[in-house]
Backbone as CSV, one residue per row, in Angstrom:
resi,resn,N_x,N_y,N_z,CA_x,CA_y,CA_z,C_x,C_y,C_z
1,UNK,0.926,-1.159,-0.069,0.494,0.033,-0.496,1.050,1.467,-0.025
2,UNK,0.098,2.123,-0.748,1.288,3.550,-1.091,0.570,5.049,-0.292
3,UNK,0.869,5.568,0.327,0.366,6.573,0.709,1.378,8.326,0.997
4,UNK,0.611,9.099,0.812,0.808,10.675,0.613,1.140,10.726,2.554
5,UNK,2.373,11.829,2.721,1.785,12.106,4.568,1.371,13.822,3.572
6,UNK,1.255,14.214,2.618,1.285,15.422,2.009,2.710,16.430,2.129
7,UNK,3.529,16.339,2.450,4.609,16.958,2.417,5.077,16.603,0.842
8,UNK,5.446,17.641,0.748,5.829,17.233,-1.259,5.661,15.416,-1.782
9,UNK,6.311,14.765,-2.406,5.478,13.526,-2.915,6.740,12.629,-2.852
10,UNK,6.671,13.054,-1.506,6.913,11.750,-0.190,6.020,10.503,-0.344
11,UNK,6.794,9.164,-0.579,5.476,8.253,-0.230,6.507,7.429,0.763
12,UNK,5.603,6.778,1.460,5.983,5.928,1.894,5.502,4.481,1.753
13,UNK,5.797,3.449,2.029,5.440,2.304,1.945,5.448,1.692,3.421
14,UNK,3.300,1.120,3.463,2.826,0.419,4.831,2.744,-1.100,3.910
15,UNK,2.547,-1.933,4.931,1.523,-3.221,4.919,0.824,-3.549,6.702
16,UNK,0.324,-3.668,5.973,-0.871,-4.446,7.600,-0.751,-5.698,7.375
17,UNK,-1.078,-6.882,8.480,-1.456,-7.359,7.933,-2.615,-7.523,9.126
18,UNK,-3.500,-8.923,9.040,-4.649,-8.841,9.667,-4.257,-9.778,11.002
19,UNK,-4.795,-9.508,11.889,-4.509,-10.566,12.739,-4.821,-11.583,12.798
20,UNK,-4.282,-12.573,13.760,-3.814,-14.782,13.885,-5.806,-14.420,14.054
21,UNK,-6.027,-15.478,13.650,-7.197,-16.073,13.514,-7.644,-16.261,15.164
22,UNK,-7.112,-16.749,15.522,-6.952,-17.421,17.233,-7.159,-16.108,17.802
23,UNK,-6.716,-15.449,17.813,-7.499,-13.878,18.627,-8.375,-13.417,18.225
24,UNK,-8.825,-13.459,17.091,-10.508,-13.014,16.595,-10.911,-13.192,17.541
25,UNK,-12.585,-13.005,18.505,-13.826,-13.324,18.791,-14.612,-13.777,17.985
26,UNK,-14.843,-15.413,18.160,-16.179,-16.067,17.683,-17.323,-15.547,17.293
27,UNK,-18.578,-15.695,17.138,-19.806,-15.260,16.662,-20.223,-15.292,18.720
28,UNK,-20.079,-16.681,18.636,-20.234,-17.681,20.456,-19.665,-15.689,21.174
29,UNK,-18.751,-15.937,20.936,-18.212,-14.790,22.048,-18.501,-13.658,21.913
30,UNK,-19.428,-13.203,20.919,-20.073,-11.630,20.987,-20.617,-11.457,21.325
31,UNK,-21.385,-12.699,20.946,-22.888,-12.707,21.386,-22.652,-13.009,22.734
32,UNK,-21.972,-13.360,23.613,-21.538,-13.423,25.051,-21.259,-12.251,25.665
33,UNK,-20.478,-10.857,24.995,-20.271,-9.980,25.510,-21.227,-9.115,26.093
34,UNK,-21.576,-8.597,27.788,-22.189,-7.522,27.914,-22.447,-6.051,27.103
35,UNK,-24.000,-6.018,27.093,-25.142,-5.240,26.545,-23.838,-3.730,26.609
36,UNK,-23.978,-3.293,25.501,-23.318,-1.471,25.807,-24.351,-0.930,26.418
37,UNK,-24.614,-0.461,27.264,-25.469,0.539,27.802,-25.175,1.846,26.362
38,UNK,-26.522,2.627,26.456,-26.111,3.767,25.795,-26.103,5.371,26.466
39,UNK,-25.718,5.858,25.416,-24.449,7.344,26.502,-25.665,7.753,26.629
40,UNK,-25.393,8.563,28.016,-26.904,9.852,27.905,-25.972,11.095,27.808
41,UNK,-26.382,12.147,27.174,-26.659,13.026,27.398,-26.108,14.497,28.574
42,UNK,-25.925,14.887,28.941,-26.318,15.827,30.477,-25.756,17.626,29.725
43,UNK,-26.552,18.505,30.601,-26.218,20.141,29.939,-26.436,20.232,31.648
44,UNK,-25.390,21.422,31.474,-25.797,22.372,32.878,-25.459,23.693,32.457
45,UNK,-26.876,24.219,32.981,-26.294,25.956,32.330,-25.452,26.810,33.781
46,UNK,-24.746,27.922,32.806,-24.151,28.676,32.805,-25.178,29.486,34.190
47,UNK,-24.380,30.743,35.574,-24.844,31.393,35.995,-25.941,32.580,36.153
48,UNK,-25.447,32.759,34.442,-26.197,33.689,33.831,-27.677,32.983,33.423
49,UNK,-27.493,31.738,32.785,-28.410,30.600,32.168,-29.597,30.899,33.625
50,UNK,-28.703,29.970,34.845,-29.618,29.715,35.342,-30.662,31.182,35.967
51,UNK,-30.227,32.352,36.169,-31.130,33.789,36.660,-32.054,33.531,35.331
52,UNK,-31.609,33.217,34.427,-32.543,33.692,33.431,-33.996,32.576,32.827
53,UNK,-32.970,31.305,33.525,-34.159,30.165,34.191,-35.399,30.673,35.020
54,UNK,-34.849,31.375,35.998,-35.336,31.683,37.335,-36.551,32.497,37.048
55,UNK,-35.789,33.407,36.250,-36.329,34.301,35.698,-37.756,34.030,35.006
56,UNK,-37.487,33.091,34.229,-38.706,32.967,33.260,-39.733,31.562,33.482
57,UNK,-39.432,30.966,35.071,-39.810,30.794,35.095,-40.704,31.012,36.874
58,UNK,-40.177,31.947,36.958,-40.760,32.740,38.370,-41.723,33.348,38.558
59,UNK,-42.794,34.177,39.356,-43.614,34.786,39.353,-43.403,35.902,39.632
60,UNK,-44.314,36.986,38.851,-44.299,38.317,38.771,-45.431,39.095,40.170
61,UNK,-45.454,38.024,41.158,-46.490,38.453,42.561,-45.331,38.876,43.114
62,UNK,-44.884,39.822,44.098,-44.660,40.048,45.374,-44.976,40.263,46.514
63,UNK,-45.166,38.679,46.466,-45.738,38.013,47.935,-45.343,38.846,49.459
64,UNK,-44.510,39.087,49.234,-44.284,39.669,50.402,-45.014,41.130,51.317
65,UNK,-45.140,41.763,49.775,-46.095,42.878,49.458,-47.634,43.123,49.511
66,UNK,-48.253,41.484,49.153,-49.260,41.287,49.024,-49.788,40.679,50.531
67,UNK,-48.910,40.219,50.878,-49.121,39.853,52.525,-49.721,40.809,53.702
68,UNK,-48.754,41.647,52.605,-48.525,42.850,53.905,-49.961,43.688,54.283
69,UNK,-50.434,43.758,52.187,-51.650,44.381,52.721,-52.539,43.655,52.674
70,UNK,-52.553,41.873,52.417,-53.799,41.203,53.212,-54.041,41.551,55.077
71,UNK,-52.908,42.095,54.866,-52.381,41.891,56.990,-53.345,43.049,57.370
72,UNK,-53.134,44.108,56.344,-53.700,45.919,56.479,-55.295,45.729,56.896
73,UNK,-55.630,44.753,55.069,-57.387,44.843,54.677,-57.365,44.363,56.812
74,UNK,-57.534,43.399,56.651,-57.938,42.198,57.688,-57.605,42.679,59.086
75,UNK,-56.636,43.813,59.443,-56.243,44.590,60.668,-57.593,46.016,60.077
76,UNK,-58.336,46.618,59.185,-58.779,46.879,58.819,-57.659,48.726,58.850
77,UNK,-56.917,48.336,59.087,-55.882,49.550,58.933,-55.778,49.840,57.439
78,UNK,-56.129,49.184,56.555,-55.747,49.476,54.876,-56.502,51.453,54.295
79,UNK,-55.906,52.022,53.872,-56.513,52.691,53.584,-55.603,53.757,52.327
80,UNK,-57.091,54.030,51.134,-56.504,54.030,49.688,-57.012,55.612,49.288
81,UNK,-55.807,57.016,48.974,-56.178,58.268,48.442,-57.620,58.135,47.887
82,UNK,-58.545,58.312,48.311,-59.602,58.628,47.022,-58.969,59.913,45.760
83,UNK,-58.077,60.218,45.577,-57.664,60.705,44.879,-56.882,59.616,43.574
84,UNK,-55.679,58.931,44.361,-55.631,57.799,43.506,-56.469,56.810,42.694
85,UNK,-57.449,56.757,43.490,-57.842,55.545,42.948,-59.238,56.614,41.744
86,UNK,-59.042,57.972,41.786,-59.940,58.688,40.929,-59.024,59.221,39.820
87,UNK,-57.696,58.635,40.009,-56.662,59.050,38.926,-56.399,57.512,38.334
88,UNK,-56.413,56.591,38.925,-56.103,55.310,38.061,-57.809,54.970,37.690
89,UNK,-58.992,55.195,37.856,-60.191,55.394,36.679,-59.882,55.705,35.729
90,UNK,-59.593,57.392,36.124,-59.404,58.433,34.401,-58.304,57.758,33.537
91,UNK,-56.869,56.800,34.263,-56.201,56.628,33.223,-56.533,55.252,32.546
92,UNK,-57.720,54.410,33.553,-58.322,53.100,32.761,-59.138,53.255,31.544
93,UNK,-59.580,55.141,31.191,-60.273,55.223,30.626,-60.293,55.647,29.431
94,UNK,-59.148,56.296,30.110,-58.488,56.971,28.384,-57.612,55.932,27.500
95,UNK,-57.268,54.426,28.568,-56.344,53.336,27.459,-57.364,53.266,26.572
């Protein structure tokens, strides 16, 4: 067999002999080999990817503020300015 190593026109000769038949596994030996387990893929997120994932899966609800308002309503101390309510009503009508 001849081949070129890609350097000029230099050619080398090489011969490859088949392995002796006693070293080759027989069909029965091939069948007795343990089954090959399929490989599984794994992925990990970078710290930035983790933050994005949490932001996408997270909630927009600020539970601490909701709990505070809920307690104020339950205790009767929650007060809303009538001017604020009127402003929001006008903004809602304008949209």
